[in-house]
C-alpha positions as CSV (number, residue, x, y, z in Angstrom):
1,M,79.8,110.0,117.9
2,S,76.4,109.8,116.0
3,N,73.7,107.4,117.6
4,T,72.6,105.7,114.6
5,V,74.2,102.7,113.5
6,E,74.0,101.0,109.8
7,N,74.4,97.2,109.8
8,I,76.6,96.3,106.7
9,K,76.7,92.5,105.4
10,C,80.2,93.0,103.8
11,L,82.2,96.4,104.3
12,I,85.7,97.3,102.0
13,I,87.6,99.5,103.4
14,G,89.6,101.6,100.7
15,S,89.5,101.5,97.0
16,G,92.4,100.6,94.2
17,P,92.6,97.3,92.9
18,A,91.9,95.5,95.5
19,G,89.3,97.4,96.9
20,Y,87.3,97.6,93.6
21,T,88.2,93.9,93.0
22,A,86.2,93.0,96.0
23,A,83.5,94.9,95.8
24,I,82.7,93.6,92.1
25,Y,83.2,89.8,93.4
26,A,81.2,90.6,96.8
27,A,78.3,92.5,94.5
28,R,78.0,89.6,92.4
29,A,77.8,87.1,95.3
30,N,74.9,89.4,96.5
31,M,76.6,90.7,99.9
32,N,75.7,94.2,98.9
33,P,79.0,95.5,99.8
34,V,79.7,99.1,100.6
35,L,83.2,100.9,99.9
36,Y,84.7,103.6,101.3
37,Q,87.1,105.3,99.0
38,G,89.6,106.6,101.7
39,T,91.7,109.3,101.7
40,Q,93.2,108.6,98.1
41,P,90.4,107.8,95.8
42,G,91.4,104.7,93.6
43,G,95.0,104.4,95.8
44,Q,98.3,104.7,94.5
45,L,97.8,104.2,90.5
46,T,96.1,107.7,90.9
47,T,99.5,109.3,90.8
48,T,100.6,106.6,87.9
49,N,100.4,108.4,84.2
50,E,100.7,105.0,82.4
51,V,100.3,101.6,83.4
52,E,101.0,99.6,80.4
53,N,101.5,95.8,82.5
54,F,98.0,95.4,83.2
55,P,96.7,92.6,81.4
56,G,93.9,93.6,78.6
57,Y,94.4,96.9,78.3
58,V,96.7,96.9,74.6
59,D,97.5,100.5,74.6
60,G,97.9,101.2,78.3
61,V,95.8,103.4,80.3
62,T,96.7,106.2,82.8
63,G,96.3,105.1,86.5
64,P,92.9,107.3,87.3
65,E,91.2,106.4,83.9
66,M,92.0,102.7,85.1
67,M,90.7,103.3,88.8
68,I,87.2,104.9,87.4
69,Q,86.3,101.7,85.3
70,L,86.8,99.6,88.2
71,Q,84.8,101.6,90.2
72,Q,81.8,102.1,87.5
73,Q,82.2,97.8,87.3
74,A,81.8,97.9,90.9
75,Q,78.6,100.2,90.9
76,R,77.4,98.6,87.7
77,F,76.9,95.4,90.1
78,G,75.3,97.0,93.0
79,T,78.3,98.4,95.2
80,D,77.0,101.1,97.1
81,V,80.8,103.5,96.8
82,R,81.1,106.0,98.8
83,D,83.5,109.2,100.5
84,G,84.6,109.0,103.5
85,W,87.8,107.2,105.7
86,A,88.0,104.5,108.6
87,T,89.2,106.3,112.0
88,K,89.0,103.6,114.2
89,V,88.0,99.9,114.4
90,D,86.5,97.4,117.7
91,F,87.3,93.9,116.4
92,S,86.7,92.8,120.1
93,G,83.3,91.2,119.3
94,D,80.8,88.9,117.0
95,I,80.4,92.3,115.3
96,H,82.7,93.9,113.7
97,K,82.5,98.1,114.5
98,V,84.0,100.9,112.2
99,W,83.9,104.2,112.3
100,I,83.8,106.5,109.5
101,N,84.8,110.0,109.6
102,D,84.9,109.7,114.0
103,T,81.2,110.2,113.0
104,K,79.6,107.2,111.6
105,E,79.2,103.9,113.3
106,L,78.9,100.8,111.2
107,H,77.9,96.9,112.1
108,C,79.7,94.5,110.1
109,E,79.8,90.5,109.2
110,T,82.4,91.3,107.0
111,V,85.6,93.8,106.7
112,I,87.2,93.7,103.3
113,I,90.8,95.6,104.2
114,S,92.5,97.1,101.3
115,T,93.8,100.4,102.7
116,G,97.3,100.0,100.6
117,A,100.7,101.3,102.0
118,T,102.1,104.7,100.9
119,A,105.6,105.1,99.3
120,K,108.2,107.0,101.4
121,Y,109.7,109.6,99.7
122,L,112.8,111.8,100.5
123,G,110.1,115.3,100.8
124,L,112.3,117.3,98.2
125,P,109.9,119.9,96.8
126,S,111.8,119.0,93.5
127,E,111.1,115.4,93.6
128,Q,107.2,116.1,94.5
129,H,106.8,118.5,91.6
130,Y,108.4,115.8,88.7
131,L,106.1,112.6,90.8
132,Q,102.9,115.1,90.0
133,T,103.9,115.9,86.4
134,G,104.8,111.9,85.9
135,G,107.8,113.6,84.1
136,G,110.6,110.7,85.9
137,V,109.8,110.3,89.9
138,S,108.7,106.6,90.4
139,A,108.8,104.2,93.4
140,C,108.3,101.6,91.5
141,A,110.9,100.4,88.8
142,V,108.7,97.0,87.9
143,C,105.8,99.6,87.3
144,D,107.7,102.3,85.4
145,G,111.4,100.9,85.1
146,F,109.7,100.0,81.1
147,F,109.5,103.8,80.3
148,Y,113.3,104.4,80.7
149,R,114.8,101.3,78.1
150,N,118.0,102.9,77.2
151,Q,118.2,105.8,79.6
152,E,120.5,106.6,82.4
153,V,118.6,107.1,85.6
154,V,118.9,107.3,89.8
155,I,117.9,105.4,93.0
156,V,118.0,106.4,96.4
157,G,118.1,103.7,98.6
158,A,120.2,101.0,100.8
159,G,118.1,98.2,101.3
160,D,117.0,94.6,99.8
161,S,114.5,96.6,97.8
162,A,116.7,99.5,96.8
163,C,119.8,96.5,95.3
164,E,116.5,94.4,93.7
165,E,115.1,97.3,91.8
166,A,118.9,98.9,91.1
167,H,119.1,95.6,89.4
168,Y,116.2,95.1,87.5
169,L,116.9,98.9,85.9
170,S,120.0,97.6,85.0
171,K,118.4,95.7,82.7
172,L,116.9,97.9,81.3
173,C,118.7,100.7,81.4
174,T,122.6,101.8,80.2
175,K,123.2,103.3,83.3
176,V,121.9,103.0,86.9
177,T,123.6,105.8,89.5
178,M,123.0,104.1,92.7
179,L,123.1,106.7,96.1
180,V,123.0,105.1,99.5
181,R,122.4,108.1,102.1
182,S,125.0,105.9,104.5
183,E,128.7,104.2,104.4
184,S,126.8,100.7,104.6
185,F,123.8,99.0,103.4
186,R,120.8,97.7,105.0
187,A,120.6,95.1,102.5
188,S,121.9,91.3,102.7
189,K,125.3,90.7,101.4
190,I,124.1,88.8,98.7
191,M,121.6,91.6,97.7
192,E,124.3,94.2,98.1
193,E,127.1,91.7,95.9
194,R,124.6,91.6,92.9
195,V,124.2,94.8,92.7
196,R,128.2,95.9,93.0
197,K,128.5,93.0,90.2
198,T,126.4,94.5,87.8
199,E,128.9,96.5,85.5
200,N,126.2,99.9,85.0
201,I,125.2,100.2,88.7
202,K,127.6,103.3,89.6
203,I,127.2,103.3,93.6
204,L,128.1,106.5,95.2
205,M,128.2,105.8,99.2
206,N,127.6,108.5,101.7
207,H,125.9,110.7,99.1
208,D,123.1,112.8,99.5
209,T,120.2,114.0,97.2
210,I,119.4,117.6,97.2
211,E,117.6,118.6,94.2
212,V,115.9,117.0,91.1
213,L,116.1,119.0,88.1
214,G,114.6,119.2,84.9
215,D,113.0,121.8,82.7
216,G,109.4,121.8,84.8
217,Q,108.0,119.1,82.8
218,V,110.5,116.2,82.9
219,V,113.6,115.1,84.6
220,S,116.8,116.1,83.0
221,A,119.7,115.6,85.7
222,V,119.8,114.7,89.8
223,K,122.0,117.0,91.8
224,A,123.8,115.3,95.0
225,K,126.6,115.8,97.4
226,N,128.9,113.6,99.0
227,K,128.7,113.8,102.3
228,T,132.0,113.1,103.2
229,S,134.0,115.6,100.6
230,G,131.4,118.0,100.1
231,E,131.4,118.1,96.8
232,I,127.8,119.1,95.2
233,F,127.6,117.3,91.6
234,D,124.5,116.8,88.9
235,I,124.0,113.2,87.5
236,P,122.4,112.9,84.3
237,A,119.3,111.1,84.2
238,T,115.9,110.7,83.0
239,G,114.2,109.2,85.8
240,F,115.1,109.5,89.4
241,F,113.4,106.4,91.8
242,V,113.0,106.4,95.3
243,A,113.3,102.9,97.2
244,I,113.5,103.7,100.6
245,G,110.8,101.8,101.6
246,H,106.5,102.2,101.8
247,K,104.4,102.4,105.0
248,P,101.3,100.4,105.1
249,N,98.3,102.3,106.5
250,T,97.2,100.1,108.7
251,D,97.7,102.0,111.8
252,I,94.3,101.8,112.7
253,F,93.5,98.1,112.9
254,K,97.1,97.5,115.7
255,D,94.9,96.7,118.9
256,F,93.3,93.9,117.0
257,L,95.0,93.0,114.1
258,N,98.3,90.9,114.0
259,L,100.9,93.0,112.0
260,D,104.5,93.0,111.0
261,E,107.4,94.6,112.5
262,T,106.3,97.2,109.5
263,G,102.8,97.1,109.7
264,Y,101.4,94.4,107.3
265,I,98.9,93.2,108.1
266,I,99.4,88.9,108.4
267,N,97.4,87.1,106.8
268,T,97.1,83.1,106.9
269,P,99.1,82.1,103.8
270,G,97.1,81.3,100.9
271,T,93.9,83.1,102.2
272,S,92.6,86.4,102.3
273,K,92.2,85.7,106.3
274,T,93.6,87.8,109.6
275,N,93.6,87.1,113.3
276,I,90.3,88.1,113.2
277,A,87.0,85.2,112.3
278,G,84.8,87.5,109.6
279,V,87.8,90.5,108.6
280,F,90.0,89.7,105.5
281,V,92.5,92.1,104.1
282,A,93.6,92.8,100.2
283,G,96.2,94.1,98.3
284,D,99.6,96.1,99.6
285,A,98.2,96.1,103.5
286,A,99.6,92.8,103.5
287,D,102.0,92.7,100.1
288,H,104.9,94.2,100.7
289,V,106.7,91.7,98.1
290,Y,104.9,92.3,95.0
291,R,102.9,95.6,95.4
292,Q,101.4,95.4,91.9
293,A,97.8,96.4,91.5
294,I,97.3,92.3,89.5
295,T,98.7,90.8,92.4
296,A,96.5,93.6,94.4
297,A,93.4,92.6,92.4
298,G,93.5,88.8,92.6
299,T,94.2,89.2,96.5
300,G,90.7,91.2,96.1
301,C,88.8,88.6,94.8
302,M,90.6,86.3,96.9
303,A,89.0,88.3,99.9
304,A,85.5,88.3,98.6
305,L,85.2,84.9,98.0
306,D,86.5,84.1,101.6
307,A,83.7,86.4,102.6
308,E,81.2,84.8,101.0
309,R,82.3,81.7,102.4
310,Y,82.4,82.6,106.2
311,I,78.9,84.3,105.9
312,A,77.7,80.6,104.0
313,A,79.0,79.3,106.9
314,K,77.2,80.7,109.8
315,E,74.1,80.8,107.8
């Protein structure tokens, strides 16, 4: 551990729309924010080729380009953007202590957590390949379904989110094939009934995904296996959606902050406040419902305003 301690008025842990928006507002409020970008600078959007549903981008924008612009906007107002990630925290006292890369110790008046969540994937090499190329693998139907209008897609999952995304895709796509790995849904009965009653959703229970097929750049089919009969067959599809859940990046906070059973930080409704005074949360670290760039940005604004009011109340 380093013997040097840095005092910070407003620390933002994590980048992405939530972190950068919080930084913009905090900087404009003269809070001298320091933002550590985390292990994935820019967050999940850096893996998204096209963003067409964020207001203000008439012709759309790539995820990485959008994050660069948000970072530059935050820096324009004086945000100190740094490489590195938080590895340990101690929120037990009045001073909020955070360690960066296990070496640098920070003492913070306020902390805004915008560490996001990581989508779970099957881990197939072909799935990861087309995820990287942006050629047809996605973990967000609301984000990317628009690109598959009037096409056939495959979605994997068995919970409420999978059913909700399958139903969303059914309004855009000619056919949605739903692969459920077990013999039953984990979703609520009402969600299960909704997808079963949707004519262009085909449900294959007890099926595994073997491989995502394509020409190396874009997806053309999904190879599946009937676990009961052993039959292996191809399902024509231009899009492959994975809806098996997200893992919030909140493990280092579990000893101090209230988390739900999945690990999402529990905030006071209508605010960004956590159970620790002076510690706030923004974006997907607390949001398991919407998970959109625009909602993340909105909560980033809320967190900065809440932090500013917290400091003002103390002075």
